[in-house]
C-alpha positions as CSV (number, residue, x, y, z in Angstrom):
1,M,-8.4,-24.6,16.6
2,T,-5.4,-26.8,16.7
3,N,-2.2,-27.2,18.6
4,K,0.4,-24.5,17.7
5,L,2.4,-24.9,14.5
6,S,5.7,-23.4,13.8
7,P,5.4,-20.4,11.7
8,T,6.7,-21.9,8.6
9,D,4.1,-25.2,9.2
10,A,1.4,-22.6,9.7
11,L,2.1,-20.7,6.5
12,Q,2.5,-24.0,4.7
13,R,-1.1,-25.0,5.9
14,L,-2.7,-21.6,5.2
15,G,-1.1,-21.4,1.7
16,D,-2.5,-24.9,0.9
17,Y,-5.8,-23.5,1.9
18,L,-5.6,-20.7,-0.5
19,L,-4.6,-23.0,-3.5
20,K,-7.8,-25.0,-2.9
21,V,-9.9,-21.8,-3.2
22,Q,-8.2,-20.6,-6.3
23,T,-10.0,-21.6,-9.6
24,G,-8.3,-23.3,-12.5
25,D,-8.1,-20.0,-14.6
26,G,-6.2,-18.3,-11.7
27,A,-9.1,-16.3,-10.0
28,L,-9.6,-16.3,-6.4
29,P,-13.2,-16.1,-5.3
30,I,-14.6,-14.7,-1.8
31,R,-16.8,-17.9,-1.4
32,S,-17.1,-21.2,-3.3
33,G,-20.1,-21.7,-5.6
34,T,-22.8,-23.5,-3.8
35,S,-26.2,-24.7,-5.3
36,G,-27.8,-21.9,-7.2
37,T,-24.8,-19.5,-6.8
38,V,-21.5,-18.9,-8.5
39,P,-18.3,-17.5,-6.9
40,E,-17.6,-14.0,-6.8
41,V,-14.1,-12.4,-7.4
42,V,-13.0,-9.0,-6.1
43,P,-9.6,-8.2,-7.2
44,Q,-8.7,-6.2,-4.0
45,I,-9.8,-9.1,-1.8
46,G,-8.0,-11.6,-4.0
47,N,-4.9,-9.4,-3.7
48,H,-4.8,-9.5,0.0
49,A,-5.0,-13.3,-0.2
50,I,-2.1,-13.6,-2.7
51,F,0.2,-11.3,-0.7
52,G,0.0,-14.2,2.1
53,L,1.2,-16.6,-0.7
54,V,4.1,-14.3,-1.3
55,D,5.0,-15.0,2.5
56,A,4.1,-18.6,2.3
57,F,6.6,-19.0,-0.7
58,R,9.5,-16.9,1.2
59,A,9.1,-19.2,4.1
60,T,8.5,-22.8,2.4
61,E,9.9,-22.2,-1.0
62,D,7.0,-24.3,-2.3
63,R,6.8,-23.3,-5.9
64,R,3.1,-24.1,-6.2
65,F,2.6,-20.8,-4.3
66,L,4.5,-19.0,-6.9
67,Q,2.8,-20.5,-9.6
68,A,-0.5,-19.3,-7.9
69,I,0.9,-15.8,-7.8
70,R,1.9,-16.1,-11.5
71,Q,-1.7,-17.5,-12.4
72,W,-3.5,-14.6,-10.5
73,I,-1.6,-11.9,-12.3
74,E,-1.8,-13.4,-15.5
75,W,-5.6,-13.6,-14.7
76,R,-5.8,-10.1,-14.0
77,D,-3.8,-8.8,-17.1
78,R,-6.1,-10.5,-19.6
79,P,-7.9,-8.0,-21.6
80,R,-11.5,-7.5,-20.7
81,N,-13.3,-4.0,-20.5
82,A,-12.1,-1.1,-23.0
83,D,-10.4,0.4,-20.1
84,R,-9.4,-2.6,-18.5
85,S,-11.2,-2.1,-15.4
86,I,-12.8,-5.0,-13.6
87,S,-13.8,-4.7,-10.0
88,T,-16.4,-7.1,-8.8
89,L,-16.6,-10.0,-11.1
90,T,-19.3,-12.8,-10.7
91,K,-17.4,-15.7,-12.4
92,T,-18.9,-17.1,-15.6
93,T,-17.7,-19.6,-17.9
94,D,-15.8,-17.0,-19.9
95,S,-14.7,-15.0,-16.9
96,E,-16.1,-11.6,-18.1
97,G,-16.6,-9.0,-15.5
98,T,-18.3,-5.8,-14.9
99,V,-16.8,-2.1,-14.6
100,G,-16.4,-1.1,-10.9
101,A,-15.5,2.4,-9.5
102,K,-13.2,0.8,-6.8
103,E,-10.7,-0.5,-9.3
104,F,-8.1,1.9,-8.7
105,V,-7.4,0.2,-5.3
106,A,-7.0,-3.1,-6.6
107,E,-4.6,-1.8,-9.2
108,A,-2.4,-0.1,-6.5
109,S,-2.0,-3.4,-4.8
110,Y,-0.8,-5.1,-7.9
111,I,2.2,-2.9,-7.8
112,E,2.9,-3.8,-4.2
113,L,2.5,-7.3,-5.2
114,L,5.1,-7.0,-8.2
115,H,7.6,-5.0,-5.9
116,L,7.4,-7.9,-3.6
117,L,8.1,-10.5,-6.1
118,T,11.3,-8.6,-7.0
119,T,12.5,-9.4,-3.3
120,L,12.0,-13.2,-3.5
121,P,14.8,-15.7,-4.5
122,L,13.6,-16.3,-8.0
123,G,14.9,-18.3,-10.9
124,E,15.9,-17.1,-14.2
125,G,12.5,-18.3,-15.7
126,D,10.7,-16.5,-13.2
127,R,12.8,-13.2,-13.6
128,K,12.0,-13.4,-17.3
129,W,8.3,-13.9,-16.8
130,L,8.4,-10.6,-14.4
131,Q,10.0,-8.7,-17.0
132,T,6.9,-9.4,-19.3
133,R,4.8,-7.7,-16.6
134,L,6.2,-4.3,-17.3
135,P,3.5,-2.9,-19.4
136,F,1.0,-4.4,-16.7
137,A,2.9,-2.4,-14.0
138,R,2.7,0.6,-16.1
139,R,-1.2,0.2,-16.7
140,S,-1.7,-0.1,-13.1
141,I,-0.2,2.9,-12.1
142,E,-2.3,4.8,-14.3
143,A,-5.5,3.1,-13.2
144,A,-4.5,3.7,-9.6
145,L,-4.4,7.5,-10.3
146,R,-7.5,7.4,-12.5
147,Q,-9.7,8.5,-9.5
148,Q,-7.5,11.0,-7.8
149,Q,-9.4,14.3,-7.1
150,K,-8.4,17.8,-6.8
151,N,-7.4,17.4,-3.1
152,G,-5.0,14.6,-3.9
153,L,-7.1,12.1,-2.6
154,V,-8.4,9.0,-4.4
155,S,-12.2,8.7,-4.6
156,T,-15.0,6.8,-6.5
157,G,-16.6,10.1,-6.9
158,A,-20.1,8.7,-6.2
159,G,-22.1,7.7,-3.2
160,A,-22.4,9.1,0.3
161,E,-19.0,7.7,1.4
162,A,-17.0,8.1,-1.8
163,T,-13.6,8.8,-0.1
164,Q,-12.6,6.2,2.1
165,L,-9.3,6.2,4.3
166,I,-8.5,2.5,3.7
167,D,-8.6,2.9,0.0
168,N,-6.3,5.9,0.2
169,V,-3.9,3.9,2.6
170,I,-3.7,1.1,0.0
171,V,-3.2,3.5,-2.9
172,L,-0.2,5.2,-1.1
173,R,1.3,1.7,-0.3
174,G,1.1,0.9,-3.8
175,L,2.8,4.3,-4.9
176,L,5.6,3.9,-2.6
177,A,6.1,0.3,-3.7
178,G,6.1,1.4,-7.2
179,T,8.8,4.0,-6.5
180,R,11.1,1.0,-5.3
181,Y,9.8,-1.1,-8.3
182,F,10.7,1.4,-11.0
183,Q,13.9,2.5,-9.5
184,T,15.7,-1.0,-9.6
185,G,15.6,-4.6,-11.0
186,V,13.3,-5.5,-13.8
187,G,11.1,-2.5,-13.6
188,K,13.8,0.3,-14.0
189,E,12.2,3.3,-15.4
190,R,13.3,6.5,-14.1
191,G,10.3,8.5,-15.2
192,M,7.8,6.0,-13.8
193,A,9.7,6.0,-10.3
194,V,9.6,9.8,-10.4
195,R,6.0,10.1,-11.0
196,C,5.2,7.5,-8.3
197,T,7.1,9.4,-5.8
198,T,5.4,12.6,-6.8
199,E,2.1,11.4,-6.5
200,A,3.1,9.5,-3.1
201,V,4.0,12.7,-1.6
202,R,0.9,14.2,-2.8
203,L,-1.5,11.6,-1.7
204,S,0.3,11.4,1.8
205,T,-0.1,14.9,2.4
206,A,-3.8,14.8,1.5
207,I,-4.4,11.9,3.9
208,S,-2.6,13.6,6.6
209,T,-4.6,16.8,6.2
210,E,-8.1,16.0,4.8
211,L,-8.5,12.5,6.6
212,W,-7.3,13.6,10.0
213,D,-9.7,15.1,12.4
214,P,-7.9,17.3,14.8
215,I,-11.1,17.7,17.1
216,S,-11.4,14.1,17.6
217,E,-7.7,13.3,17.1
218,C,-8.2,10.3,15.0
219,Y,-8.6,9.5,11.2
220,R,-11.9,10.0,9.3
221,S,-12.8,6.6,7.9
222,S,-14.5,8.3,5.0
223,L,-15.4,11.9,3.7
224,R,-19.1,12.0,3.3
225,Q,-20.8,14.3,0.7
226,D,-23.1,15.5,3.3
227,N,-20.3,17.1,5.4
228,R,-20.3,14.6,8.0
229,H,-17.3,12.6,8.6
230,D,-16.9,9.2,10.2
231,T,-14.7,9.2,13.3
232,D,-16.6,7.2,16.0
233,F,-14.0,4.5,16.3
234,E,-15.7,3.6,19.9
235,T,-19.1,2.5,18.4
236,R,-18.4,2.1,14.7
237,Y,-16.5,-1.2,13.6
238,P,-15.7,0.2,10.2
239,D,-14.2,3.4,11.9
240,L,-12.1,1.2,14.2
241,V,-10.7,-0.9,11.4
242,A,-9.8,2.2,9.2
243,N,-7.8,3.7,12.2
244,L,-6.1,0.5,13.1
245,L,-5.1,0.0,9.4
246,A,-3.8,3.6,9.3
247,I,-1.6,3.1,12.4
248,G,-0.2,-0.1,11.1
249,W,0.0,0.6,7.4
250,L,0.9,4.3,7.0
251,P,4.4,5.2,6.4
252,R,6.5,6.2,9.3
253,T,6.9,9.8,8.3
254,T,7.0,12.4,11.1
255,V,3.6,13.6,10.8
256,F,2.0,9.9,10.6
257,R,4.5,8.5,13.6
258,R,3.7,11.4,15.9
259,R,0.0,10.8,15.6
260,A,0.0,7.1,15.5
261,K,1.3,6.5,19.0
262,P,-1.3,8.4,21.1
263,L,-4.1,7.3,18.9
264,Y,-3.1,3.6,19.5
265,E,-2.6,3.9,23.4
266,R,-6.1,5.6,23.3
267,I,-7.8,2.9,21.1
268,V,-6.0,0.2,23.3
269,A,-7.2,1.9,26.6
270,R,-10.8,2.2,25.6
271,L,-11.4,-0.8,23.2
272,A,-8.9,-3.6,23.7
273,D,-10.9,-5.5,26.0
274,S,-14.2,-4.9,24.4
275,S,-16.0,-8.1,23.8
276,A,-17.6,-6.6,20.5
277,M,-14.8,-4.5,19.0
278,G,-11.6,-5.4,20.9
279,L,-8.8,-7.9,20.5
280,P,-10.1,-11.5,20.7
281,R,-8.8,-13.8,23.2
282,S,-9.4,-16.6,21.3
283,L,-10.1,-17.6,17.6
284,S,-13.2,-19.4,16.8
285,T,-15.1,-17.6,14.1
286,E,-14.3,-15.5,11.1
287,Q,-15.3,-12.5,12.9
288,D,-12.5,-13.2,15.6
289,L,-10.3,-13.7,12.5
290,D,-11.0,-10.3,11.0
291,R,-10.6,-8.3,14.4
292,L,-7.2,-10.3,15.2
293,V,-5.5,-9.3,11.7
294,W,-6.5,-5.5,12.1
295,W,-5.5,-5.3,15.7
296,G,-2.3,-7.2,14.7
297,F,-1.3,-4.9,12.2
298,A,-1.7,-2.0,14.4
299,A,0.3,-3.7,17.2
300,E,3.0,-4.5,14.9
301,G,3.1,-1.1,13.6
302,Q,3.6,0.2,17.1
303,G,5.9,-2.4,18.4
304,D,3.5,-3.7,20.9
305,T,4.9,-6.9,21.7
306,D,2.7,-8.6,23.9
307,R,-0.4,-8.0,21.7
308,I,1.6,-9.1,18.4
309,L,2.6,-12.3,19.9
310,H,-1.0,-12.9,21.2
311,V,-2.2,-12.4,17.6
312,R,0.5,-14.5,15.9
313,T,-0.1,-17.4,18.6
314,Q,-3.7,-17.5,17.7
315,L,-3.2,-17.1,14.0
316,A,-0.6,-20.1,14.0
317,R,-3.2,-22.1,15.5
318,M,-5.9,-21.5,13.0
319,D,-7.7,-24.0,11.0
320,P,-9.4,-22.2,8.1
321,V,-11.5,-25.2,7.0
322,A,-13.1,-25.5,10.5
323,L,-13.7,-21.6,10.6
324,E,-15.5,-22.0,7.3
325,I,-13.8,-18.9,6.0
326,S,-15.4,-17.1,3.2
327,H,-12.9,-14.3,2.7
328,P,-9.8,-15.7,1.5
329,S,-8.3,-12.1,2.1
330,L,-8.2,-12.5,5.9
331,I,-6.3,-15.9,5.4
332,G,-3.7,-13.7,3.4
333,L,-3.5,-11.1,6.1
334,A,-2.8,-13.7,8.6
335,C,0.1,-15.0,6.4
336,R,1.5,-11.5,6.3
337,L,1.5,-11.2,10.2
338,I,3.1,-14.7,10.6
339,G,5.6,-14.3,7.9
340,P,8.1,-12.2,9.9
341,L,8.6,-15.2,12.3
342,A,9.3,-17.8,9.8
């Protein structure tokens, strides 16, 4: 911890930290390689980190952050497997990767990232570069929908917890961003915009029906093949995170908005002060940071000014080096929460 910085100064420091984590070829590993190990790169986790650099660049206009974003996208867009999939990558000298069933989640986030880039004050060279990413954007939409099931949800199709609420929320955000991306600017393509809109409506309906438990009145963090569904947010941290993320990240349509307020109030009443799962009073460990960001997004989504102020105050004081952060995604998520203040 350190003295509170201004939001812009905090974003500068956190952005600088992410630059040190990024490798020379543009990849962004979960943890730095130590003796006998190599860094592991998971695109979805890297995407969360890169989103933070968007906020850092918007606030500071430090072009190193924009260059890092470009390098990350170019790293991902290099040909790899026949279907271009790459989920979890253990870095080697030639940056080869392995096929992963979770690839569709990362692809949806790339669309959101490309859309965010169109909202930045870019120079002519940057806009021309963004224009060259159009084929990548189209492929990302196709990949994001590759795992869509008959019920409309996206799923890995394997494993006991193949259908995850968090995955579906992230893909929905990507499709909504894809609609905006393909409607205007460098990505203007009516057919792709219509497809993103159509699939977003379908997925939104599936989330509201298949992943909502009317008995527990909360979201199911996953649909299990044994017909048991994970809704115990009071004792299972993954169930709590999934519900906090749904509160903070689902669109403000009528059905989601109507459910979010009472669900958030119930979670706050039962868990906000919990030492194990609640909103941390201070930030001294990576686990504190993990809880802060998810509580922060839910508080932001519900306009809970006291709690979001607490979260942003703690984040602005954070020293990621002292905390020994292994997941750069948490730093990126912190930047997204600080960003609106800069």
